C-alpha positions, 0 to 999 in steps of 0.5 A: 954152887948156890954160894958161888952164884950168890957171890957172882950176883953181889959182885955184879951188883957192886960193879953196877953201883960203881961211880962212872962218868956221866955223858951229857947228851943234852944242853939246857931246856929253858923258857924262851925269853927273847924273840925268834931269830931269822930262820928259827926252825920252831916246831909246835908240840900238841897232845892229849886232846882225848876227843870223846865220842859224844853218843857214848858219853853216858856209857858206864863200865869198869873203865868209865864209872864214878869210882874210876873218875875218883882215881883218875880225875879226867876219866869222865869229863864234864859234857861241856868240856868234851863238846868243846875239846875240838874248839880248844884243839883248833885254838891251839893249832892257830896259836902255834901257827901265829907263833911261827911253828914251821911244823907241828908234832901231835904227841898222841891221845887225840882220841879217848877210846880209839872210836871211829868218830874220835879218830878217823871220821871225815878224813876220807872226805874232800875238803869241800865236803868236810867243810860242810860236816859238823865239827863234832862229826870229825875225828882228830886226824880230819881236824889236823888235816884241814888245819895243815892244808889251810895253814900250809904247816905240816902236822905229824902224829905220834901214837898214844895209848888212847888212840887204839885202847878203850879208856887208854887201857883195854883192847877187849872188843866187848869193852871197846864197842861199849865205850864207842856205843857201837851197834848195828843200827848206829855203827861206830866201830873201835879201831884196832892198832893196825887200823890206827897204824895204817891211818896215821902213816898215811896221814903223816905221808900226806905232809909231802903235799904240804912241805917237801923239806920235812922228809918222813920215813917209817916202818910201815912199808909193807902193809900186808906184812904189818897186818900179819904181824899185828894179827886179827883180834885183840892184844895187837899192842902185844904182837911182835912187829905191830908198831909204827916207828918213823923218822922225820929229817929236816935241815934248818939254819945249816943244821941237820935235825932228825925227829924220832917218832916213837911208838911207846905203846909197843908192849910185847917185851914187858909184863902185862898190866892187868887185874881181875882179868881186865887190862890196864895197859895205860899204866906204863909205856914200852918199846920192843927191843932185842934180836929179830924174831922170824926175820921181824925186827924190834922197834928199837932195832928199826931205829938203830938202823935209821940213826947210824948217821950222825946229825946235829940234833936228834929229838925223840918225840913220844907219847909216854914220858921217859919215867913212865917207860919203867915198871914200878911198885909203890914204895919201891920205885922202878923194878925193871931195867928194860927201859934202858934200851931207850938209850940205844937210839942216841948212843953206841954201846960205849956211850959215844953219842950219835949226834951233837945234841939229843933231847926227848919230848913227851906228853901223857902226864896232863901236867898243869905246866911244862916240865923239864927232866934229866934222866941218866941211863945205863947201857946194855941192860937186861931185866935186872942188871946193866953192864958197868960203864959210862952213863948217858943222860938226856933231858926231856920236855913234857907237855900238857893237854889241850883239853884238861886244865889249864889247856897247854901246848908248846912251841919249841925253839933253838935259835932265839936272839939274845940267847947264845948258850945253845940248847932248846927254848920253849914257849908255852901256848895257851888259848887267847881269853881276851874276849871271854869275859864279854862272852861269859856276860852274854852267856849269863844273859842268854836264855837256853832252849832246853832245860837241864838237870833236876832244877831244869836250868835254862840260864847261866852255866847250869844250863850247860851242866856246869856248877862250881858248887857241885863240880861233879854234878854231871855224874848223875846226868841222863841221856835226856840231859846230855841231849839238852846240853848238846843243843844248848851248846850248839845254840850258844857257841854258834860254831865260833871257836872263841865262844867254844874255847871260853866255855871249854876253859871254864868247864876244865877249870871246874873239873880241876877245882881251879879258879876261873881261868879268865 
């Protein structure tokens, strides 16, 4: 029996290794070189602002400490960068509007730890009240909502791991309350995944007031049922049915385009990523798949019920990049086939495409440039083996962070004059820096109101906690230094987006050990 089983395994592996036809689902993804043609249905792509709770900046624990920052360079950012991150986001939104984006998709990680002040603060206020609120008291959804109402451009949000996990890794109430500096006297509760699902779905449905030709449908049709699926307490990301899946249908230039809003933080179907009793869920992404359980369908199952209609173009919008959906071992590579279920969104079991063109767009990597990748998939996969047969391949565009160097977003186009070979074209969006040298000259001549650091700096970049000679000098800052930096920033920036952007770009460049960005 053992010999027979071994032979069967070898036979299946040989079949899996056989050469099969590759079905290309995508055309090219290239930089845009021509001017947009009339009727260009461009969309904006933004991600990874990771707005940090300023009252919690000095908090340290396993997930936020100097050692963690050495491993992942943006675990702790310069205080000036965290303070200006909202201005950088505003600059990208406005730049995308000016570039002709008809809708904007935010691809997750608007928050850093999923704290209330990072995510939903100010969202329930009226526009009149919100305009009176300090920018730093508003969460990412409130900032996006104000923009879309003033610009008339719909904005859709896709969940990221940092939006409901502390440091993008942990659901532990203790750690998350610490990371949000939540207390009875100064409440700033961390949001559970259900809270984020509910807030994001309500936010996305609000786009009907902005532009009714972007039709949104989601899995969140029965809040009480989803709440029951998520259950109370921790580890909601590992509860069956605790996900937010959605589609946005739009018709432009005579073509039907469907956007799939994936929740790649839906971890139940994959093994946990933990060490020494601590969660590190952010190491990979995942989507639930498989047969219904107690009448509750998986996320992949929900999508399969909403992609049966053939369309001209289908684009999966997701926080994690496709490669990050696979579990890996150092030196070995991918060790799981479970991510192959991703292709069920675009093909039938025999690899027949469900649309004329298909693409994936992702974030998460904080890459210093936009990346284009091509990934072939097998079909009908289990944990180890996949059924032999044709292999569909999809192309993916990966966008960067609005906060971290070099502060990138993108506008996606597919109707560009002088380019007739089809496919997608992307335009890289960067904040305008034309006034930054004059603003820096003003900064260098400015006498700040509060001294900062051991040398009590009140002039130059050091008064904002930024030192090119000592890039990580902020690791030693105390609460008194932070209060001085916040006050100095407020006094200098004066609520002006241009000034906030110029300070933020320099802080990000110093953090990344890069030359001056202007």
